[in-house]
C-alpha positions as CSV (number, residue, x, y, z in Angstrom):
1,X,0.0,0.0,0.0
2,X,1.2,3.5,-0.8
3,X,0.6,6.2,1.7
4,X,0.9,10.0,1.2
5,X,1.8,12.7,3.5
6,X,2.4,16.5,3.7
7,X,1.3,19.1,1.1
8,X,3.4,20.6,-1.7
9,X,3.2,23.9,-3.4
10,X,5.0,25.1,-6.5
11,X,5.2,28.7,-7.8
12,X,6.9,30.1,-10.8
13,X,9.1,33.2,-10.5
14,X,10.5,34.8,-13.7
15,X,12.1,32.6,-16.3
16,X,12.9,29.8,-13.8
17,X,10.3,28.4,-11.4
18,X,11.4,28.6,-7.8
19,X,10.4,26.0,-5.3
20,X,8.2,26.4,-2.3
21,X,8.1,22.9,-1.0
22,X,6.9,21.1,2.1
23,X,8.4,17.7,2.9
24,X,7.8,14.2,1.6
25,X,5.4,12.8,-0.9
26,X,2.4,15.1,-0.4
27,X,-1.1,14.7,0.8
28,X,-4.1,15.7,-1.2
29,X,-5.4,18.9,0.4
30,X,-8.7,18.7,-1.5
31,X,-9.8,15.1,-1.8
32,X,-13.3,16.1,-2.8
33,X,-12.0,18.1,-5.8
34,X,-9.8,15.2,-6.7
35,X,-12.6,12.6,-6.5
36,X,-15.0,14.7,-8.5
37,X,-12.5,15.8,-11.2
38,X,-13.7,15.0,-14.7
39,X,-11.4,13.5,-17.3
40,X,-8.9,16.0,-18.6
41,X,-6.7,16.2,-21.6
42,X,-3.3,14.7,-20.9
43,X,-1.6,15.3,-24.2
44,X,2.1,14.6,-24.6
45,X,4.2,17.4,-23.2
46,X,5.2,19.9,-25.9
47,X,8.9,20.6,-26.2
48,X,10.5,23.3,-28.4
49,X,12.7,22.2,-31.3
50,X,15.6,24.0,-29.6
51,X,15.3,21.8,-26.6
52,X,14.8,18.6,-28.6
53,X,18.0,19.4,-30.4
54,X,19.9,19.5,-27.1
55,X,21.4,16.3,-25.7
56,X,19.3,14.5,-23.1
57,X,15.7,13.3,-22.6
58,X,13.2,16.1,-22.8
59,X,9.4,16.0,-22.4
60,X,7.7,12.9,-21.1
61,X,9.7,9.8,-20.3
62,X,8.0,7.1,-22.4
63,X,7.6,3.5,-21.5
64,X,6.0,1.3,-24.1
65,X,4.6,1.7,-27.6
66,X,3.7,5.3,-28.3
67,X,0.7,4.1,-30.2
68,X,-0.7,2.0,-27.4
69,X,-4.5,2.5,-27.0
70,X,-4.4,3.5,-23.3
71,X,-2.2,6.2,-21.8
72,X,-1.2,6.3,-18.2
73,X,0.5,9.5,-16.9
74,X,2.5,9.2,-13.7
75,X,3.7,12.2,-11.7
76,X,6.4,11.2,-9.3
77,X,9.4,12.5,-7.5
78,X,12.8,10.8,-7.3
79,X,13.1,11.7,-3.6
80,X,9.7,10.4,-2.7
81,X,9.9,7.1,-0.9
82,X,6.4,6.1,-1.9
83,X,7.3,6.7,-5.6
84,X,10.4,4.4,-5.0
85,X,8.2,1.7,-3.5
86,X,5.9,1.9,-6.6
87,X,8.9,1.8,-9.0
88,X,10.4,-1.2,-7.3
89,X,7.5,-3.2,-6.1
90,X,4.6,-2.5,-8.4
91,X,5.8,-1.1,-11.8
92,X,7.7,-4.2,-12.9
93,X,4.6,-6.4,-12.7
94,X,2.5,-3.7,-14.4
95,X,5.0,-3.2,-17.1
96,X,5.2,-6.9,-17.9
97,X,1.4,-7.3,-18.1
98,X,0.3,-4.0,-19.7
99,X,3.2,-2.1,-21.2
100,X,5.3,-4.8,-22.7
101,X,2.2,-6.3,-24.3
102,X,1.3,-3.0,-26.0
103,X,-1.9,-2.4,-24.1
104,X,-0.7,0.7,-22.2
105,X,1.9,3.4,-22.6
106,X,3.2,5.2,-19.6
107,X,4.3,8.9,-19.7
108,X,6.4,9.7,-16.6
109,X,6.5,13.3,-15.7
110,X,8.8,14.7,-13.0
111,X,7.2,16.4,-10.0
112,X,10.1,18.2,-8.4
113,X,9.9,18.4,-4.6
114,X,13.3,19.9,-3.5
115,X,16.7,20.9,-4.7
116,X,18.2,17.4,-4.4
117,X,15.2,16.1,-6.5
118,X,16.0,18.7,-9.1
119,X,19.6,17.4,-9.4
120,X,18.5,13.8,-9.5
121,X,15.8,14.5,-12.1
122,X,18.3,16.4,-14.3
123,X,20.8,13.6,-13.9
124,X,18.2,11.0,-14.9
125,X,17.7,12.8,-18.2
126,X,21.4,12.8,-19.0
127,X,21.2,10.7,-22.1
128,X,18.7,9.1,-24.5
129,X,15.5,7.4,-23.5
130,X,17.2,4.1,-22.9
131,X,19.8,5.6,-20.6
132,X,17.1,7.5,-18.8
133,X,15.1,4.3,-18.1
134,X,18.2,2.7,-16.6
135,X,19.0,5.8,-14.4
136,X,15.4,6.1,-13.2
137,X,15.3,2.5,-12.2
138,X,18.7,2.7,-10.5
139,X,18.0,6.0,-8.7
140,X,14.7,4.6,-7.3
141,X,16.3,1.3,-6.3
142,X,19.1,3.1,-4.5
143,X,17.1,6.1,-3.2
144,X,17.8,5.5,0.5
145,X,21.6,5.4,-0.2
146,X,21.9,8.7,-2.1
147,X,19.0,10.7,-0.7
148,X,20.2,10.2,2.8
149,X,23.9,10.6,2.1
150,X,26.0,13.5,3.3
151,X,26.7,14.4,-0.3
152,X,23.8,13.2,-2.4
153,X,25.2,14.7,-5.6
154,X,28.4,12.6,-5.3
155,X,26.4,9.5,-4.7
156,X,24.2,10.2,-7.8
157,X,27.3,10.7,-9.9
158,X,28.7,7.4,-8.7
159,X,25.5,5.6,-9.7
160,X,25.4,7.4,-13.1
161,X,28.9,6.1,-13.8
162,X,27.4,2.6,-13.8
163,X,25.6,3.4,-17.0
164,X,28.5,5.1,-18.6
165,X,28.1,8.7,-17.7
166,X,31.3,10.4,-16.7
167,X,31.5,12.9,-13.8
168,X,32.2,15.6,-16.4
169,X,29.0,14.7,-18.3
170,X,27.1,14.3,-15.1
171,X,28.1,17.8,-13.9
172,X,27.1,19.3,-17.2
173,X,23.7,17.7,-17.1
174,X,22.8,18.6,-13.5
175,X,23.9,22.2,-14.1
176,X,21.8,22.6,-17.3
177,X,19.6,25.6,-16.5
178,X,17.3,24.9,-19.5
179,X,16.7,21.4,-18.1
180,X,15.9,23.0,-14.7
181,X,13.4,25.2,-16.3
182,X,11.9,22.3,-18.2
183,X,11.5,20.2,-15.0
184,X,9.9,23.0,-13.1
185,X,7.6,23.6,-16.0
186,X,6.4,20.0,-15.8
187,X,5.8,20.5,-12.0
188,X,4.0,23.8,-12.4
189,X,1.7,22.3,-15.1
190,X,0.9,19.4,-12.8
191,X,-0.1,21.8,-10.0
192,X,-1.9,24.4,-12.1
193,X,-3.7,22.2,-14.7
194,X,-4.2,18.8,-13.0
195,X,-4.4,19.6,-9.3
196,X,-1.5,17.3,-8.5
197,X,-0.4,17.8,-4.9
198,X,0.9,14.4,-4.0
199,X,3.2,11.8,-5.5
200,X,2.9,9.4,-7.0
201,X,-0.3,10.6,-8.9
202,X,-1.7,8.7,-11.8
203,X,-4.1,9.5,-14.6
204,X,-5.5,6.8,-16.9
205,X,-6.8,8.2,-20.2
206,X,-7.2,11.5,-18.4
207,X,-9.0,10.2,-15.3
208,X,-7.2,10.4,-11.9
209,X,-7.0,7.1,-10.2
210,X,-6.6,6.5,-6.5
211,X,-3.9,3.9,-6.0
212,X,-4.6,2.0,-2.8
213,X,-4.0,-1.6,-3.8
214,X,-2.7,-3.1,-6.9
215,X,-6.1,-4.7,-7.6
216,X,-7.8,-1.2,-7.5
217,X,-5.2,0.0,-9.9
218,X,-5.6,-2.9,-12.3
219,X,-9.3,-2.5,-12.2
220,X,-9.0,1.1,-13.5
221,X,-6.5,0.2,-16.2
222,X,-8.6,-2.9,-17.3
223,X,-11.6,-0.7,-17.6
224,X,-9.8,1.8,-19.8
225,X,-8.5,-1.0,-22.0
226,X,-12.0,-2.4,-22.4
227,X,-13.3,1.0,-23.4
228,X,-10.5,1.4,-26.0
229,X,-11.3,-2.0,-27.7
């Protein structure tokens, strides 16, 4: 079971969004609004041609066939322990059953919670989509090690070396101001457009789903697959 605590808030200031974060993985401050929310458009994140031309993974982190009939959007934070639990204990089974079979595509969108999260998120996008998948999995699997370390950045750099990213390349990625702006834009859009205030948050074909147990989650996904047939 995934629990959620403390509320987050994000505000944009000038060209780069500044953070005004409270701790941990968030707690929905308006459960009634969340439960009564109608389906919303969850179109792929638009990214300018200039950013696409830059090295790294921009926009949504895609898992699965981009033409899959059902779309699941996940908002998550690399420093959120509940997101790590989902990534390690739930997502592999879900991916095997739904993503690898072409039924569902997953669009992962960063929800940045703090400065360490911003560094980790930028680092995870330091490479193509395949490298990003490896880094996301590794960062979540070893979250306790690096997030609680005296120097989280050094620990993240050490993990990144496992997938072939040098310290020089790592430093370049985590200091990329355009990537910082992009990540904060994803977070601001989540808050402003989709009322996301906890992580992980999921939308299946535009409808928010409350993830309490895996069975509840599968029921929502199976319903969307049936509707798409």
